[in-house]
C-alpha positions as CSV (number, residue, x, y, z in Angstrom):
1,M,0.0,0.0,0.0
2,H,3.0,2.3,0.6
3,C,5.3,1.1,-2.1
4,W,6.5,3.6,-4.8
5,K,8.3,2.6,-7.9
6,V,9.9,4.5,-10.8
7,V,9.3,2.6,-14.0
8,C,10.7,3.2,-17.5
9,R,9.9,1.5,-20.8
10,P,12.9,1.3,-23.2
11,K,11.8,1.2,-26.8
12,D,14.0,-1.6,-28.1
13,L,16.6,-4.1,-27.2
14,D,19.6,-1.7,-27.6
15,M,18.0,0.7,-25.1
16,L,17.4,-2.2,-22.7
17,F,21.1,-2.9,-22.7
18,E,21.8,0.8,-22.2
19,L,19.4,0.8,-19.3
20,D,21.2,-2.2,-17.7
21,K,24.5,-0.3,-17.9
22,L,22.9,2.9,-16.4
23,Q,21.3,1.0,-13.5
24,A,24.6,-0.8,-12.7
25,K,26.3,2.6,-12.6
26,M,23.6,4.1,-10.4
27,V,23.8,1.2,-8.0
28,A,27.6,1.6,-7.8
29,E,27.1,5.2,-6.9
30,G,24.8,4.3,-4.0
31,G,21.5,4.5,-5.9
32,L,18.2,2.8,-5.3
33,A,17.6,-0.9,-5.7
34,C,16.6,-1.6,-9.3
35,K,16.2,-4.1,-12.1
36,C,15.4,-4.3,-15.8
37,G,14.4,-6.9,-18.3
38,V,11.7,-8.2,-20.6
39,D,8.0,-8.1,-19.7
40,V,6.5,-11.5,-20.5
41,R,3.2,-10.9,-18.7
42,A,0.4,-11.4,-21.3
43,T,-1.6,-8.6,-19.7
44,E,1.1,-6.0,-19.9
45,T,2.9,-6.3,-23.3
46,Y,0.6,-3.7,-24.8
47,K,2.6,-1.1,-22.7
48,G,5.9,-2.3,-24.2
49,I,8.0,-5.5,-23.9
50,Y,10.9,-4.0,-22.0
51,L,11.0,-2.3,-18.6
52,G,13.1,-1.1,-15.8
53,F,12.2,-0.5,-12.1
54,W,13.7,1.5,-9.2
55,Y,12.3,0.9,-5.7
56,C,11.8,4.0,-3.6
57,P,11.8,4.1,0.2
58,L,8.4,3.0,1.6
59,K,5.8,5.6,2.8
60,D,7.5,8.6,1.2
61,L,5.6,9.9,-1.8
62,E,7.4,13.3,-1.9
63,G,10.7,11.6,-1.7
64,A,9.6,9.2,-4.5
65,K,8.8,12.2,-6.7
66,E,12.3,13.5,-6.2
67,H,13.8,10.1,-7.2
68,W,11.5,10.1,-10.2
69,R,12.8,13.5,-11.4
70,E,16.4,12.4,-11.0
71,I,15.9,9.0,-12.6
72,R,13.9,10.5,-15.5
73,N,16.7,12.9,-16.3
74,K,19.4,10.1,-16.2
75,V,17.3,7.8,-18.3
76,R,16.6,10.4,-20.9
77,G,20.2,11.3,-21.1
78,A,21.4,7.7,-21.5
79,L,18.6,6.3,-23.7
80,S,16.3,8.8,-25.4
81,L,14.4,12.0,-24.6
82,N,11.1,10.2,-25.3
83,T,11.6,7.2,-23.1
84,P,8.5,7.0,-20.9
85,V,9.4,7.2,-17.1
86,I,6.6,7.1,-14.6
87,L,6.1,7.0,-10.8
88,K,3.6,4.3,-9.7
89,R,2.2,2.9,-6.6
90,G,2.3,-0.8,-5.7
91,C,2.4,-3.8,-8.0
92,T,0.7,-3.9,-11.4
93,E,-0.9,-7.2,-10.3
94,M,-2.5,-5.3,-7.3
95,E,-4.0,-2.7,-9.6
96,N,-5.2,-5.4,-12.0
97,Q,-6.9,-7.2,-9.0
98,F,-8.1,-4.3,-6.9
99,G,-8.5,-1.3,-9.3
100,P,-6.7,2.0,-9.7
101,S,-4.2,2.6,-6.8
102,H,-5.5,6.1,-6.0
103,L,-8.8,4.4,-5.0
104,W,-7.3,1.9,-2.6
105,R,-8.4,2.1,1.0
106,Y,-5.8,1.3,3.8
107,T,-7.8,-0.4,6.5
108,K,-6.9,-1.1,10.1
109,E,-6.9,-4.8,9.3
110,M,-4.3,-4.2,6.5
111,R,-2.1,-2.2,8.8
112,M,-2.2,-5.0,11.4
113,K,-1.2,-7.6,8.8
114,E,1.7,-5.4,7.6
115,E,2.9,-5.0,11.2
116,L,2.7,-8.7,11.8
117,L,4.6,-9.4,8.6
118,E,7.3,-6.8,9.5
119,T,7.9,-8.6,12.8
120,T,8.5,-12.0,11.1
121,V,10.0,-11.3,7.7
122,E,13.4,-9.7,7.3
123,L,14.2,-8.4,3.8
124,V,17.9,-8.6,3.0
125,Q,19.4,-7.1,-0.1
126,P,21.9,-9.3,-1.9
127,K,25.4,-7.9,-1.5
128,E,27.1,-9.8,-4.3
129,P,26.3,-9.0,-8.0
130,Q,24.9,-11.6,-10.3
131,P,27.5,-14.1,-11.5
132,T,28.6,-13.6,-15.1
133,L,27.2,-16.9,-16.1
134,V,23.7,-15.9,-14.8
135,K,23.9,-12.5,-16.5
136,T,24.9,-14.1,-19.9
137,H,21.9,-16.5,-19.6
138,V,19.6,-13.6,-18.8
139,Y,20.9,-11.6,-21.8
140,A,20.3,-14.6,-24.1
141,I,16.7,-14.7,-22.8
142,W,16.3,-11.0,-23.6
143,I,17.7,-11.4,-27.1
144,N,15.5,-14.4,-28.0
145,Y,12.4,-12.7,-26.6
146,A,13.2,-9.6,-28.6
147,H,13.4,-11.7,-31.7
148,R,10.1,-13.5,-31.0
149,M,8.4,-10.2,-30.4
150,G,9.6,-8.8,-33.7
151,D,12.1,-6.2,-32.4
152,P,14.5,-5.5,-35.4
153,A,17.3,-4.6,-33.0
154,A,17.6,-8.2,-32.0
155,K,19.1,-9.1,-35.4
156,K,22.5,-7.7,-34.6
157,Y,22.9,-9.8,-31.5
158,Y,23.0,-13.1,-33.5
159,R,26.0,-14.4,-35.3
160,F,23.9,-15.8,-38.2
161,Y,20.4,-14.3,-38.6
162,P,17.9,-15.9,-38.8
163,E,19.6,-19.3,-38.8
164,S,20.8,-18.9,-35.2
165,T,17.2,-18.6,-34.1
166,G,16.4,-22.0,-35.6
167,S,14.7,-20.6,-38.7
168,I,15.7,-20.9,-42.3
169,P,14.7,-18.2,-44.8
170,T,11.8,-19.3,-47.0
171,S,12.6,-20.1,-50.6
172,T,10.3,-18.1,-52.8
173,Y,9.3,-18.7,-56.4
174,H,6.9,-15.8,-57.3
175,D,9.6,-13.3,-57.8
176,K,12.6,-15.3,-59.0
177,H,13.4,-18.7,-60.6
178,P,15.9,-20.6,-58.4
179,E,17.3,-23.8,-59.8
180,I,15.5,-26.8,-58.2
181,L,17.7,-29.8,-57.5
182,E,15.9,-32.9,-58.8
183,E,18.8,-35.3,-58.6
184,V,17.8,-38.6,-57.0
185,V,20.4,-40.2,-54.7
186,E,19.4,-43.9,-54.7
187,D,21.5,-45.0,-51.8
188,V,20.1,-42.3,-49.5
189,D,16.5,-43.1,-50.6
190,R,17.0,-46.9,-50.0
191,F,18.6,-46.1,-46.6
192,S,15.7,-43.9,-45.6
193,I,13.1,-46.5,-46.7
194,Q,15.0,-49.3,-45.0
195,G,15.2,-47.3,-41.8
196,L,11.5,-46.5,-41.8
197,S,10.6,-50.2,-42.5
198,E,12.7,-51.4,-39.6
199,N,11.0,-48.9,-37.2
């Protein structure tokens, strides 16, 4: 109920990688906890397929607005002037479930539950960065997702495109006349037929 987040939506895969660098630099300078990546939630991709988050201190809307201004300036300087950067309340899933966050009502029962949780759950921020192997795996997921979602920027991250994605370009015949190989290799045909008959 008192969670504030700054969210940005990079326009393409190149900008997502730039955002990753920017967030790493901001964390090294003592900035807010943050993360970025691809948005695979079916309900949210209409907003864009890439996003970045910064988590503001709880229960401080005015402070969160100051963080938003600073982050917006840094994002626009590193990515693009028209990169959307917003300040939001709570999780998207909460708004989807309970409606617009400005209409939420903070009840005594909710406050009691939060106080109970705070006495039993300790949130510890990881001190070590992600291992290189994990980061490389995550980047591969980003690249493959960008390709699946039709981002043209993904192409440059493959050694052979589109073959590295498991796709072979379609041979077309309406606009050109490629030579069609019709040679019959009898040994291969016999082997294929024999293999099929034995199975």
